[in-house]
C-alpha positions in Angstrom: 97.7 173.5 -93.7 101.2 172.9 -95.1 104.5 171.8 -93.5 108.0 171.8 -94.9 111.3 170.4 -93.8 114.7 171.8 -94.9 117.7 169.6 -94.2 120.7 171.9 -93.9 123.0 169.1 -92.8 123.1 166.0 -90.8 123.1 168.1 -87.6 120.7 170.9 -88.5 117.1 170.9 -89.8 114.6 173.7 -90.2 110.8 173.1 -90.2 108.2 175.7 -91.1 104.6 175.8 -92.0 101.3 177.5 -91.8 97.6 176.8 -91.2 94.3 178.5 -92.0 91.1 177.7 -90.1 87.6 179.1 -90.2 85.3 179.0 -87.2 81.5 179.4 -87.3 80.0 179.4 -83.8 76.5 180.0 -82.6 75.2 180.2 -79.1 71.4 180.4 -78.5 69.8 181.2 -75.2 66.2 180.5 -74.3 63.7 178.4 -72.5 62.0 175.3 -74.0 61.4 175.9 -77.7 61.6 179.7 -77.4 64.9 181.3 -78.4 65.3 184.6 -76.5 68.5 185.7 -78.2 71.6 184.3 -79.8 75.2 185.0 -80.6 76.7 184.2 -84.1 80.4 184.6 -84.7 82.3 183.8 -87.8 86.1 184.1 -87.6 89.3 183.0 -89.2 92.5 181.9 -87.7 95.9 181.9 -89.3 99.1 180.6 -87.8 102.6 180.1 -89.0 105.6 178.5 -87.3 109.4 178.3 -87.7 111.5 175.7 -85.8 115.2 174.8 -86.0 116.8 171.7 -84.7 120.5 171.9 -83.9 122.3 168.7 -82.8 125.9 168.3 -81.9 127.4 165.4 -80.1 125.2 164.6 -77.1 123.3 167.8 -77.1 120.1 168.7 -79.1 118.5 172.1 -79.0 115.2 173.1 -80.7 114.1 176.7 -80.6 111.0 177.9 -82.3 108.4 180.6 -82.6 104.7 180.6 -83.7 102.8 183.6 -85.0 99.1 183.6 -84.9 96.3 186.0 -85.9 92.6 185.6 -84.8 90.2 187.9 -86.8 87.6 188.1 -84.1 89.1 190.8 -81.9 92.0 191.3 -84.3 94.5 189.5 -82.0 98.1 189.0 -83.2 100.5 187.1 -80.9 104.0 185.6 -81.0 104.6 182.4 -79.0 108.2 181.5 -78.5 109.2 178.1 -77.3 112.3 175.9 -76.9 113.3 172.4 -75.9 116.6 170.7 -75.3 117.8 167.1 -74.8 121.2 166.0 -73.4 122.3 162.4 -73.7 124.2 161.2 -70.6 124.7 157.8 -72.2 123.3 156.2 -75.4 120.2 155.1 -73.5 119.8 157.8 -70.9 118.9 161.5 -71.7 117.7 164.5 -69.8 115.1 166.8 -71.4 113.6 170.2 -70.7 111.2 172.6 -72.5 109.4 175.9 -72.2 106.7 177.6 -74.2 104.1 180.3 -74.4 100.7 179.4 -75.7 97.5 181.2 -76.6 93.9 179.9 -76.7 91.3 181.7 -78.9 88.5 179.2 -78.3 87.1 178.8 -74.8 85.7 175.5 -73.6 82.5 176.5 -71.7 81.1 174.1 -69.1 77.5 175.0 -68.4 76.4 173.3 -65.1 73.0 173.2 -63.6 71.3 171.1 -61.0 69.4 169.2 -63.7 71.8 169.2 -66.6 75.4 169.8 -67.8 76.8 170.5 -71.2 80.0 171.7 -72.8 80.5 174.0 -75.8 83.1 176.1 -77.5 82.9 179.9 -78.1 85.7 182.0 -79.7 87.0 185.3 -78.1 86.1 188.7 -79.4 87.4 192.3 -78.9 85.8 192.3 -75.4 87.3 189.0 -74.2 91.1 188.5 -74.5 92.4 185.0 -75.4 93.7 182.7 -72.7 97.5 182.6 -72.2 99.7 179.9 -70.6 103.4 179.5 -69.8 104.4 175.9 -69.8 107.6 174.5 -68.3 108.5 170.8 -68.3 111.6 168.7 -67.6 112.5 165.0 -67.1 114.4 162.1 -68.4 114.1 159.2 -70.8 115.6 155.8 -70.6 115.6 153.2 -73.3 117.3 149.9 -74.2 117.9 147.7 -77.2 115.0 145.4 -76.3 112.4 148.0 -77.1 111.7 149.2 -73.5 111.4 152.9 -73.0 110.8 154.8 -69.7 109.8 158.5 -69.8 109.6 160.6 -66.6 108.4 164.2 -66.8 107.4 167.0 -64.4 105.5 170.0 -65.5 104.2 173.4 -64.3 101.8 175.7 -66.1 100.5 179.2 -65.2 97.4 180.4 -67.0 95.7 183.8 -67.3 92.5 185.1 -69.0 90.7 181.9 -68.1 86.9 182.2 -68.4 83.9 181.0 -66.4 80.5 181.1 -68.1 77.6 183.1 -66.5 74.5 181.3 -67.7 72.1 183.7 -66.0 73.0 186.7 -68.1 70.2 187.7 -70.4 71.4 188.3 -74.0 70.4 190.9 -76.4 71.8 191.9 -79.8 74.5 194.1 -78.3 75.6 191.9 -75.3 79.5 191.7 -75.4 81.1 188.3 -74.6 82.7 190.0 -71.6 79.3 190.2 -69.9 78.8 186.4 -70.4 82.1 185.4 -68.8 84.2 186.0 -65.7 87.9 186.0 -66.1 90.5 184.6 -63.7 93.9 182.8 -63.4 95.0 179.3 -62.9 97.9 176.9 -62.4 98.6 173.2 -63.1 101.5 171.1 -62.0 102.4 167.4 -61.5 104.3 164.5 -62.9 103.9 161.8 -65.5 105.6 158.4 -65.9 105.3 156.3 -69.1 106.7 152.8 -69.5 106.5 151.5 -73.1 107.5 148.3 -74.9 107.7 148.7 -78.7 109.4 145.5 -79.8 108.5 141.8 -79.5 105.3 139.9 -79.7 103.9 141.8 -76.7 103.8 145.6 -77.0 102.0 148.4 -75.2 102.5 150.9 -72.4 101.6 151.8 -68.8 101.1 155.4 -68.0 100.4 157.3 -64.8 99.9 161.0 -64.2 99.7 162.7 -60.8 98.4 166.3 -61.3 96.8 169.3 -59.7 94.9 172.1 -61.4 93.5 175.1 -59.6 91.7 178.3 -60.8 91.0 181.6 -59.0 88.2 184.0 -60.0 87.6 187.1 -57.8 83.8 186.7 -58.2 83.5 182.9 -57.7 83.8 180.8 -54.6 84.5 184.0 -52.5 87.7 184.5 -54.4 89.2 181.2 -53.1 90.9 178.8 -55.6 89.0 175.7 -56.7 89.6 172.7 -59.0 88.0 173.1 -62.4 85.6 170.5 -63.7 88.3 168.4 -65.4 90.9 168.4 -62.7 92.0 164.8 -62.3 94.4 163.9 -59.5 95.2 160.4 -60.7 95.1 159.1 -64.3 96.2 155.6 -65.2 96.2 153.8 -68.6 97.3 150.3 -69.4 97.5 149.2 -73.0 98.6 145.7 -74.2 98.8 144.1 -77.6 99.8 140.5 -78.1 100.7 138.9 -81.4 99.4 135.4 -81.0 100.6 134.3 -84.4 98.9 133.1 -87.7 97.3 136.5 -88.1 95.7 136.6 -84.6 96.2 139.5 -82.3 94.7 140.4 -78.9 94.5 143.8 -77.2 93.5 145.1 -73.8 93.0 148.6 -72.5 92.3 149.6 -68.9 91.8 153.2 -67.8 91.3 154.8 -64.4 90.8 158.4 -63.4 89.8 160.4 -60.3 86.2 161.4 -60.3 85.1 164.6 -61.9 84.7 167.7 -59.6 81.2 169.1 -59.2 79.1 171.4 -57.1 76.1 170.3 -55.1 73.1 172.1 -53.4 73.7 171.1 -49.8 70.5 172.3 -48.2 67.2 174.0 -48.9 65.4 176.4 -46.5 62.7 179.1 -46.5 62.9 182.7 -45.4 59.8 184.6 -44.4 59.8 188.2 -45.4 58.4 191.1 -43.3 55.4 191.1 -45.6 54.7 187.5 -44.7 55.8 186.1 -48.0 57.9 182.9 -47.9 60.9 182.7 -50.3 62.8 179.4 -50.8 66.6 179.4 -50.9 69.1 176.8 -51.8 72.5 176.7 -50.1 75.2 175.7 -52.6 78.5 174.1 -51.5 81.9 175.5 -52.4 82.7 175.5 -56.2 83.6 171.9 -57.3 84.1 170.8 -53.7 82.7 167.3 -54.3 83.8 164.5 -56.5 82.0 161.8 -58.5 83.1 158.2 -58.0 86.3 157.3 -59.9 86.0 156.5 -63.6 87.4 153.2 -64.8 86.7 150.6 -67.5 88.4 147.8 -69.4 88.1 147.1 -73.2 89.3 143.9 -74.8 89.6 142.9 -78.5 90.5 140.1 -80.8 91.5 140.6 -84.5 92.3 138.1 -87.3 94.1 139.2 -90.4 93.5 137.2 -93.6 93.6 137.7 -97.4 90.7 137.8 -99.8 92.2 137.5 -103.3 94.6 140.4 -103.6 93.0 142.3 -100.7 94.1 142.2 -97.0 91.2 142.0 -94.6 90.9 142.1 -90.8 88.1 140.7 -88.7 87.6 142.6 -85.4 85.8 141.5 -82.3 85.7 143.8 -79.3 84.0 144.3 -76.0 83.8 147.9 -74.6 83.5 148.1 -70.8 83.9 144.4 -70.4 83.1 144.3 -66.6 80.1 146.6 -67.1 81.3 149.5 -64.9 78.4 152.1 -64.8 80.5 155.2 -64.8 78.7 158.5 -64.1 78.5 161.1 -66.8 77.0 163.8 -64.4 74.8 164.0 -61.4 71.6 166.0 -61.5 69.7 167.4 -58.5 66.1 168.3 -57.7 66.0 171.1 -55.1 62.3 171.9 -55.5 61.3 170.0 -52.4 62.5 170.1 -48.8 64.6 167.0 -49.4 67.1 167.4 -52.1 67.1 164.5 -54.5 69.8 163.5 -57.0 70.0 161.2 -60.0 73.0 159.9 -61.8 73.2 160.0 -65.6 75.3 157.0 -66.6 77.6 156.3 -69.5 77.5 153.2 -71.7 77.3 149.7 -70.2 79.1 146.7 -71.6 79.0 146.9 -75.4 80.2 144.1 -77.7 80.8 144.8 -81.4 82.0 143.1 -84.5 83.5 144.5 -87.7 85.6 143.9 -90.7 88.2 146.1 -92.4 89.6 145.8 -95.9 92.9 147.3 -97.1 93.0 147.7 -100.9 
């Protein structure tokens, strides 16, 4: 990748650049140690952008455009975008932005009753890239003491979203469109961020209130549902304190609404006219349940010192200091009349020590 800045004057700046990326993806499907079939894709991605900043008085306007080409499927797209900022006073400004975005790699969440996994697969000529229109607006407030308040509201509409169909049997000619269902989505909400960037104590407090919904004609009876990573509340608190004499302490606390997931609600048997009994599992609405909220606190202590001409830093930290056993995913066993579940947990409390040298 390469980026360039051209300073036309004190009020105008042009930025431009380009990037080349190669993707090599492989998806295998099978059972146990037997691979039934696989998909191998090698593709390249080129993108270039042009952005111009124009500032005059209290107004700043930044239009731009990005051109991209994805070789798998031979997709070429233009993505216009623009942002603006208007200073009501030296410390208070209004801001707004709009943009079109394309996604050539799809995050695939494969969910089963006994496992869950995520992976990435690129699009091809049978599966169009995802597209989103993003609109945002808000205000920023700052002062000479290093305090900054950022308030923003956003709305996004999405098309060509994908949902993986893990039960499709692959062969060498299976197109990606047979592996995925396509739908639409929307996301909206608000964010507030309070930051302190000066003084012995620095850090920030951030809160996001958001909704994300997706609609697929062939999923959940065509009714909208929250995707796996929809999170209603998201809070982060970060604090750094310069104690003096090279000592520094830091604290991080995060909280998030539990992940959405689907459960088997009941199991029953149906007797066929032939007398054969067939078991059935009734599954709840798509992602209609939530795991418990995720939260944890990390603390750290660092000491800077010199070793000859070298600066060194001793680091002591404790991850998940109050040993919150957050759930990674919940697995189910529906083979018996009573459906059993088991929680797969994330890391417990984890202390660590390290040292860093700066030459």
